[in-house]
Backbone bond lengths (Angstrom), bond angles and torsions (degrees), N, CA, C in turn:
res aa  C-N    CA-C-N  psi(-1)  N-CA   C-N-CA  omega(-1)  CA-C   N-CA-C  phi
1 M - - - 1.456 - - 1.525 109.10 -
2 S 1.312 118.99 131.96 1.453 121.08 -177.25 1.511 111.51 -72.83
3 A 1.339 114.87 153.57 1.459 120.19 -173.12 1.516 112.53 -67.70
4 N 1.369 118.45 -22.93 1.449 119.32 -176.15 1.515 113.57 -87.36
5 Q 1.289 117.95 -0.25 1.464 119.76 174.33 1.517 109.20 -76.65
6 S 1.349 116.70 125.44 1.454 120.48 -174.01 1.523 113.07 -93.48
7 R 1.306 117.78 -16.57 1.464 120.52 -178.67 1.524 109.68 -140.21
8 L 1.329 115.65 150.62 1.459 122.08 178.83 1.524 107.75 -121.14
9 E 1.324 116.08 119.64 1.461 119.80 179.69 1.529 109.28 -89.53
10 L 1.326 115.64 128.85 1.458 122.59 -178.01 1.516 109.74 -132.04
11 L 1.333 115.94 165.23 1.467 122.81 169.30 1.523 107.23 -117.27
12 I 1.325 116.04 133.16 1.463 119.92 -176.03 1.529 109.37 -130.21
13 D 1.342 115.87 126.46 1.465 121.08 172.34 1.526 107.69 -83.57
14 V 1.321 115.96 115.64 1.467 121.11 179.49 1.532 107.09 -109.75
15 F 1.330 115.00 82.97 1.455 122.95 -174.91 1.530 109.27 56.22
16 D 1.334 120.46 -119.01 1.464 120.70 -176.55 1.524 113.04 -77.09
17 H 1.322 117.45 -8.12 1.460 121.40 179.48 1.533 107.77 -92.36
18 A 1.321 115.16 93.45 1.467 120.04 -172.39 1.521 111.65 -83.45
19 A 1.338 114.39 146.85 1.467 123.07 170.31 1.527 112.58 51.97
20 Q 1.327 115.82 50.78 1.458 120.19 177.09 1.529 109.83 -78.54
21 R 1.311 115.72 129.88 1.463 120.22 -178.04 1.525 109.85 -74.31
22 A 1.321 116.30 132.36 1.458 121.80 179.55 1.519 109.16 -133.46
23 I 1.331 115.74 137.51 1.455 121.73 176.07 1.523 106.33 -113.98
24 A 1.333 117.22 112.30 1.459 121.96 -171.68 1.521 111.13 -119.78
25 L 1.318 115.58 148.69 1.451 120.12 168.84 1.527 108.71 -67.93
26 P 1.306 118.85 131.12 1.473 120.04 -179.08 1.522 113.10 -66.30
27 T 1.325 117.13 -15.18 1.468 120.38 179.61 1.526 113.20 -83.90
28 L 1.342 117.43 -6.08 1.467 119.97 179.85 1.524 110.87 -66.35
29 L 1.316 115.50 140.42 1.458 120.25 167.77 1.525 108.76 -79.01
30 P 1.344 118.90 156.41 1.463 120.36 -179.60 1.530 113.87 -52.33
31 A 1.341 118.07 -40.84 1.469 120.04 -179.21 1.520 111.23 -64.27
32 E 1.327 117.67 -33.38 1.464 120.65 178.12 1.525 110.90 -70.81
33 L 1.326 116.57 -35.96 1.462 119.46 175.94 1.525 110.06 -67.89
34 V 1.333 117.37 -40.44 1.470 120.67 175.37 1.523 110.63 -57.26
35 A 1.331 117.46 -45.86 1.468 121.46 -179.47 1.525 110.92 -59.29
36 A 1.334 116.84 -41.02 1.457 120.42 179.21 1.524 111.40 -66.36
37 V 1.330 116.49 -38.47 1.468 120.47 -179.44 1.530 110.97 -65.53
38 I 1.335 117.31 -47.59 1.463 118.42 -176.55 1.532 111.28 -69.86
39 K 1.316 116.87 -27.84 1.472 119.31 174.60 1.523 110.51 -67.61
40 E 1.318 116.62 -37.46 1.466 121.44 -178.58 1.524 112.20 -71.23
41 F 1.336 117.24 -28.39 1.465 120.52 -173.49 1.529 111.80 -112.69
42 R 1.324 116.53 41.26 1.463 120.47 -179.18 1.519 112.55 -64.93
43 E 1.343 118.49 -16.55 1.468 119.46 179.43 1.522 112.55 -70.63
44 I 1.338 118.55 -13.69 1.466 120.90 176.19 1.522 107.11 -76.31
45 E 1.331 117.08 112.51 1.461 119.07 -166.96 1.520 114.41 -70.76
46 F 1.330 118.57 -17.93 1.462 119.24 177.90 1.537 111.96 -96.17
47 L 1.325 116.96 3.28 1.458 120.59 -178.03 1.527 109.65 -85.59
48 G 1.338 115.83 121.75 1.457 120.69 178.94 1.522 111.68 -80.07
49 N 1.340 116.31 -179.84 1.462 119.51 -177.20 1.523 113.54 -113.23
50 D 1.327 117.83 9.76 1.460 120.93 -179.60 1.528 109.28 -103.03
51 P 1.346 118.03 109.94 1.471 119.72 -178.65 1.525 113.36 -58.66
52 A 1.339 117.77 -24.09 1.464 120.09 -179.34 1.524 112.46 -64.85
53 H 1.320 117.47 -16.89 1.465 121.50 -178.72 1.533 112.55 -86.69
54 Y 1.332 117.34 -0.28 1.466 121.56 -174.47 1.523 110.17 -133.79
55 Q 1.330 114.48 161.60 1.458 120.37 171.95 1.519 109.22 -147.81
56 L 1.327 115.15 161.76 1.453 121.89 176.91 1.521 109.26 -104.95
57 L 1.328 115.63 131.23 1.465 121.93 175.82 1.520 109.31 -114.21
58 K 1.329 116.48 151.99 1.455 119.88 169.61 1.525 107.53 -70.84
59 A 1.319 116.31 122.80 1.467 120.50 -172.07 1.524 112.08 -61.56
60 A 1.311 118.42 -36.51 1.467 121.12 -174.89 1.516 112.06 -70.50
61 T 1.325 117.15 -37.66 1.469 120.83 -173.47 1.525 113.23 -112.53
62 R 1.347 117.40 -10.87 1.479 123.55 -174.83 1.527 110.53 58.70
63 S 1.311 117.36 29.13 1.462 121.38 177.87 1.522 109.71 -93.38
64 S 1.327 115.49 149.88 1.461 121.56 -176.87 1.516 111.06 -79.37
65 L 1.328 114.26 156.38 1.459 119.90 170.69 1.522 109.08 -86.48
66 D 1.326 116.35 154.90 1.458 121.74 173.82 1.521 107.40 -76.82
67 E 1.332 116.95 118.19 1.460 121.34 -174.11 1.515 113.24 -67.34
68 Q 1.328 118.63 -17.55 1.461 122.28 -175.65 1.534 112.86 -98.41
69 V 1.328 116.75 -0.46 1.464 120.64 -174.81 1.527 109.73 -115.90
70 P 1.332 119.17 130.81 1.468 120.78 178.35 1.527 111.86 -55.71
71 V 1.337 115.16 148.54 1.471 119.43 -175.07 1.525 111.71 -63.45
72 G 1.333 117.72 -29.32 1.460 119.99 -179.74 1.507 113.72 -66.41
73 Q 1.334 116.73 -19.28 1.467 120.81 177.58 1.527 112.06 -92.93
74 Q 1.327 117.61 -4.33 1.465 120.70 -176.93 1.523 113.55 -117.14
75 L 1.345 116.08 -21.35 1.457 119.57 -169.39 1.516 111.02 -124.81
76 A 1.329 114.47 147.76 1.456 120.91 174.04 1.521 109.50 -93.93
77 A 1.320 116.11 156.05 1.463 120.14 176.04 1.527 109.76 -57.66
78 G 1.330 116.06 135.01 1.462 121.38 179.39 1.507 114.33 85.06
79 E 1.335 118.21 -0.66 1.465 120.29 -178.69 1.531 109.88 -66.75
80 R 1.329 114.27 149.40 1.472 120.04 -177.25 1.521 110.61 -106.53
81 L 1.329 114.96 132.96 1.459 122.98 -179.88 1.517 109.63 -120.21
82 A 1.325 115.68 168.16 1.466 121.88 174.49 1.526 108.82 -133.84
83 L 1.316 116.43 129.81 1.459 121.40 173.50 1.523 108.45 -83.83
84 V 1.327 116.83 124.34 1.464 120.93 -179.18 1.524 109.37 -131.60
85 E 1.321 115.61 158.95 1.461 121.49 177.53 1.525 110.15 -83.01
86 R 1.307 115.83 143.58 1.457 120.57 172.92 1.525 108.36 -83.05
87 E 1.313 117.02 129.97 1.461 120.18 176.81 1.515 110.49 -78.51
88 Q 1.324 115.92 141.76 1.453 120.87 174.60 1.523 109.19 -97.36
89 P 1.331 117.41 149.05 1.466 119.46 178.60 1.514 111.42 -62.86
90 L 1.317 115.91 147.97 1.460 121.01 -179.34 1.524 110.86 -77.81
91 P 1.340 117.82 129.18 1.468 119.33 170.97 1.528 110.17 -68.54
92 P 1.322 117.96 158.30 1.472 120.30 176.47 1.528 111.21 -55.51
93 G 1.332 115.07 140.29 1.463 120.39 175.97 1.511 115.22 81.06
94 T 1.351 117.89 13.19 1.456 120.67 -179.41 1.525 110.68 -123.23
95 Q 1.337 115.08 167.37 1.465 122.30 176.21 1.525 108.47 -137.36
96 R 1.330 115.24 160.51 1.453 119.18 172.98 1.529 109.94 -70.28
97 P 1.323 118.71 141.18 1.467 119.98 169.74 1.528 110.17 -65.42
98 S 1.316 115.93 157.29 1.465 119.90 -178.97 1.522 111.92 -71.58
99 R 1.332 117.32 -21.87 1.463 123.37 178.56 1.520 108.58 -137.67
100 P 1.334 117.39 157.67 1.468 118.70 176.33 1.533 110.33 -65.00
101 I 1.316 116.87 128.51 1.462 122.02 -179.77 1.525 109.42 -131.41
102 Y 1.338 114.78 153.52 1.454 121.66 -173.79 1.529 109.25 -146.86
103 L 1.328 115.00 159.34 1.457 122.30 165.49 1.523 107.11 -123.90
104 R 1.325 115.85 129.72 1.469 121.37 179.28 1.518 108.94 -112.76
105 E 1.343 116.17 117.25 1.467 120.84 178.78 1.529 107.62 -73.47
106 Q 1.325 114.89 121.80 1.457 119.75 -164.54 1.522 114.42 -73.17
107 S 1.313 118.99 -30.91 1.469 118.93 -177.14 1.522 112.43 -76.14
108 S 1.325 117.51 -34.75 1.467 120.99 -176.67 1.519 113.33 -104.67
109 G 1.332 117.33 -18.82 1.454 120.88 -174.90 1.514 113.41 79.97
110 T 1.343 117.73 7.63 1.463 120.60 178.45 1.519 110.36 -64.90
111 V 1.340 116.47 131.43 1.461 121.80 -177.58 1.526 109.02 -108.59
112 Y 1.321 115.26 130.72 1.467 121.80 175.17 1.517 107.76 -114.37
113 K 1.328 117.27 113.78 1.462 118.28 171.58 1.522 107.92 -79.70
114 L 1.330 115.60 134.32 1.462 120.60 178.72 1.533 106.92 -94.12
115 H 1.328 115.08 94.31 1.461 120.54 -175.90 1.520 111.30 -73.68
116 W 1.334 116.93 -17.58 1.459 120.29 -177.28 1.526 109.43 -143.73
117 Q 1.305 114.42 165.12 1.455 121.49 170.76 1.530 107.45 -142.89
118 P 1.351 118.72 140.08 1.465 125.94 3.02 1.531 111.68 -61.95
119 A 1.347 115.34 141.38 1.459 123.00 179.48 1.528 107.63 -117.60
120 I 1.321 115.79 108.79 1.462 120.47 -174.00 1.526 110.72 -82.77
121 I 1.338 114.74 137.47 1.466 123.64 173.35 1.529 106.63 -104.37
122 G 1.319 117.25 124.72 1.463 118.46 179.91 1.503 112.32 166.80
123 R 1.338 115.67 -135.77 1.470 122.25 -179.91 1.529 108.21 -139.01
124 P 1.327 117.13 144.96 1.467 119.97 -178.77 1.525 112.32 -62.63
125 D 1.314 114.84 146.56 1.465 122.37 175.95 1.522 106.20 -149.97
126 S 1.332 116.34 106.42 1.459 120.70 -173.40 1.519 113.15 -65.91
127 T 1.335 117.61 -12.48 1.464 119.64 178.51 1.524 111.69 -81.70
128 Q 1.331 117.10 -10.77 1.461 121.22 -178.17 1.524 109.82 -93.83
129 K 1.333 116.49 135.23 1.466 120.09 -177.07 1.533 112.89 -68.43
130 D 1.333 116.58 -21.69 1.463 119.86 -179.38 1.532 112.07 -96.49
131 N 1.321 117.99 21.09 1.461 121.49 -174.95 1.525 112.40 -57.32
132 Q 1.331 117.40 -34.15 1.462 120.99 -179.33 1.516 112.63 -69.00
133 Q 1.326 117.47 -15.60 1.461 120.26 -178.57 1.523 112.75 -85.17
134 I 1.356 117.83 0.82 1.459 120.09 175.11 1.526 108.27 -64.42
135 A 1.321 116.40 115.37 1.466 121.48 179.45 1.526 111.34 -105.50
136 V 1.328 116.25 -24.29 1.466 121.88 179.13 1.518 107.00 -126.80
137 N 1.329 115.72 97.66 1.463 122.34 -178.01 1.528 108.19 -92.97
138 L 1.330 116.69 108.91 1.459 121.89 -175.95 1.523 112.87 -100.27
139 S 1.327 117.51 13.71 1.458 119.95 -175.69 1.521 112.85 -63.59
140 A 1.342 118.14 -29.33 1.466 120.73 -178.94 1.522 112.71 -86.36
141 H 1.320 117.94 -7.30 1.467 120.80 179.33 1.527 109.58 -68.35
142 A 1.328 116.34 148.94 1.465 120.49 -178.55 1.523 112.29 -55.61
143 A 1.337 116.32 -34.08 1.469 120.83 179.40 1.518 111.62 -104.75
144 G 1.340 116.87 17.17 1.454 120.65 -172.78 1.509 115.07 -62.25
145 Q 1.335 118.15 -29.62 1.460 119.69 -178.77 1.524 112.58 -71.44
146 R 1.323 117.42 -9.38 1.463 120.48 174.57 1.533 111.65 -95.17
147 V 1.331 115.41 7.57 1.467 121.52 176.33 1.520 108.01 -99.60
148 S 1.329 116.89 133.55 1.458 120.46 176.71 1.531 109.96 -64.43
149 R 1.338 115.59 150.41 1.467 118.42 178.00 1.525 111.41 -60.16
150 R 1.308 116.28 -35.19 1.459 122.02 174.28 1.524 105.65 -124.59
151 H 1.343 115.74 84.43 1.466 119.54 -171.28 1.533 111.63 -85.15
152 A 1.337 115.67 -51.13 1.469 120.88 -178.47 1.523 107.06 -158.33
153 Q 1.334 115.58 173.18 1.460 118.89 175.42 1.518 109.83 -149.61
154 I 1.323 114.48 154.65 1.461 121.94 174.52 1.524 107.68 -101.52
155 V 1.327 115.69 129.17 1.459 121.51 177.76 1.524 108.50 -129.64
156 E 1.324 115.59 164.27 1.463 121.29 177.95 1.514 109.03 -129.84
157 S 1.328 115.27 137.89 1.460 121.33 175.49 1.517 108.95 -141.69
158 K 1.334 115.94 119.48 1.461 122.65 178.50 1.534 111.81 53.57
159 G 1.326 116.01 41.14 1.452 121.31 176.34 1.512 115.57 84.33
160 Q 1.335 117.32 -6.18 1.467 121.42 179.04 1.533 108.75 -101.59
161 F 1.322 116.00 134.46 1.459 120.65 176.94 1.527 109.61 -94.14
162 Y 1.330 113.97 146.10 1.468 121.28 179.87 1.522 109.23 -133.92
163 V 1.326 115.81 152.47 1.451 120.60 167.55 1.524 106.62 -108.05
164 E 1.330 115.76 128.77 1.461 122.00 -179.24 1.525 109.27 -111.50
165 R 1.301 115.71 136.49 1.460 121.05 176.34 1.528 108.81 -81.64
166 L 1.335 116.45 132.01 1.459 121.33 179.32 1.525 112.49 -114.28
167 A 1.329 117.51 -9.66 1.461 121.95 -176.30 1.523 108.93 -138.30
168 P 1.343 116.99 159.50 1.467 118.99 179.36 1.521 113.92 -70.71
169 N 1.348 117.91 -16.03 1.465 119.52 178.29 1.525 109.70 -57.74
170 P 1.327 118.10 133.20 1.465 120.38 -174.12 1.526 113.01 -65.33
171 T 1.319 114.41 138.72 1.460 122.76 177.71 1.519 107.65 -132.96
172 V 1.334 116.68 135.22 1.461 120.56 179.37 1.517 108.82 -126.10
173 V 1.329 115.15 160.40 1.458 121.96 174.99 1.522 107.94 -121.25
174 K 1.324 115.48 127.37 1.470 121.47 176.30 1.521 107.46 -107.95
175 D 1.338 116.49 123.14 1.464 118.67 -178.05 1.525 110.56 -83.18
176 S 1.337 115.78 178.81 1.461 120.54 -174.86 1.520 112.73 -66.58
177 Q 1.351 117.21 -15.36 1.468 121.89 176.46 1.521 111.90 -91.31
178 G 1.324 117.10 -1.37 1.454 120.92 179.67 1.517 114.40 88.73
179 I 1.336 117.72 5.80 1.471 121.46 179.40 1.525 108.81 -81.85
180 T 1.317 115.72 127.14 1.462 121.67 -174.98 1.520 110.63 -105.33
181 T 1.339 115.93 134.12 1.455 122.29 178.71 1.521 109.19 -129.69
182 R 1.324 116.34 126.63 1.452 120.30 176.18 1.535 109.11 -78.03
183 I 1.323 116.46 138.90 1.461 120.14 176.76 1.523 107.62 -79.05
184 E 1.318 115.91 102.93 1.457 120.70 -177.67 1.527 111.52 -93.58
185 G 1.333 116.86 -36.41 1.460 119.86 -179.99 1.513 111.14 -93.46
186 D 1.324 115.69 -154.99 1.456 120.55 -176.89 1.521 113.43 -75.47
187 R 1.346 117.16 -32.65 1.459 119.75 -174.81 1.515 110.40 -153.23
188 R 1.335 114.49 163.16 1.456 121.06 176.36 1.518 107.75 -144.36
189 P 1.352 118.36 136.12 1.465 119.50 175.38 1.527 110.05 -60.69
190 I 1.323 115.49 146.38 1.457 120.12 179.01 1.517 108.95 -133.56
191 Q 1.327 115.41 139.71 1.455 121.78 -177.95 1.527 109.35 -115.07
192 G 1.324 115.71 161.76 1.449 120.22 173.91 1.513 111.07 -56.23
193 D 1.326 117.22 138.16 1.469 126.71 -178.10 1.519 113.60 80.48
194 D 1.340 118.95 -2.73 1.460 119.82 167.78 1.530 108.91 -69.66
195 T 1.325 116.25 155.99 1.463 121.55 178.88 1.523 109.44 -122.71
196 I 1.329 116.27 128.08 1.459 122.26 175.00 1.524 107.48 -91.27
197 V 1.322 116.80 125.74 1.466 121.54 179.56 1.521 108.46 -114.67
198 L 1.328 116.17 120.11 1.464 122.27 175.88 1.527 106.06 -88.11
199 E 1.337 116.77 102.05 1.461 120.19 -163.15 1.524 113.91 -63.25
200 S 1.317 118.62 -37.63 1.466 119.90 -176.50 1.522 111.79 -62.53
201 S 1.327 116.41 -33.19 1.467 121.29 -178.72 1.515 112.93 -104.09
202 Q 1.346 116.57 -15.21 1.462 123.27 -173.81 1.528 112.32 61.47
203 I 1.312 116.36 24.86 1.465 120.27 172.53 1.520 108.19 -76.49
204 A 1.343 116.19 127.86 1.460 122.14 -178.58 1.521 109.42 -113.52
205 L 1.328 116.32 127.45 1.460 123.05 -175.94 1.527 108.99 -121.75
206 K 1.317 116.54 111.30 1.464 120.23 178.68 1.523 109.44 -79.74
207 F 1.327 116.04 131.36 1.461 122.64 180.00 1.523 108.58 -90.71
208 I 1.325 116.05 125.03 1.461 121.98 -176.46 1.517 108.59 -122.45
209 V 1.320 116.25 130.42 1.469 122.94 176.19 1.519 106.74 -122.64
210 R 1.315 116.57 132.32 1.459 118.58 175.31 1.521 110.13 -128.15
211 D 1.320 114.65 161.99 1.455 120.11 -178.94 1.518 109.63 -64.93
212 K 1.317 114.66 149.05 1.461 120.48 178.90 1.520 109.36 -67.09
213 E 1.346 114.77 138.83 1.462 119.64 176.96 1.527 110.09 -70.48
214 P 1.316 116.92 147.59 1.468 118.24 174.30 1.514 110.67 -60.67
215 S 1.319 116.16 144.61 1.461 120.19 -178.56 1.526 110.33 -69.33
216 A 1.363 113.74 154.20 1.461 117.99 178.75 1.519 110.40 -68.96
């Protein structure tokens, strides 16, 4: 690409939004382009706001970009990219869910991808052997101190997701029709678009399930 070109036109697959036209400064680093993309597509409810959780791949080869090299030195005009999530390593005693799943905190819009299950909702406690399984850390939330360190967890069995109560603090599930059920036993099935409400703090977490992405 010549030095006097001021903009680089690209196509970017942003999950289900295929071939989105993007006009980028060629001097941007890949992480800066990722940040611009996720800012533009905030209407995608499972899309988080931390660029470190995503990367851009060349759509044709599924190869990564060099994070230290500006995009104008790596890409040709009209090249097609794909925004993908970075996988986190599995903590001991966990497995990948069968489909991508998320919890979205409703007051702030913060999105937590559940990279593993069991996925604990609560606050870190280094004295607990399962501390690495914390997938939703609510300690920084304004009402986080009213959340148990091990409040609840999301698990999967035979393709069905469940929310399990781990603490005596009351937890309810509100379905997409607005019907609320308190978790009285050990677990309750949960479906996409259900909302988990941690009653002591009134923190509401929408459960989101999406179809698995095609393999590279």
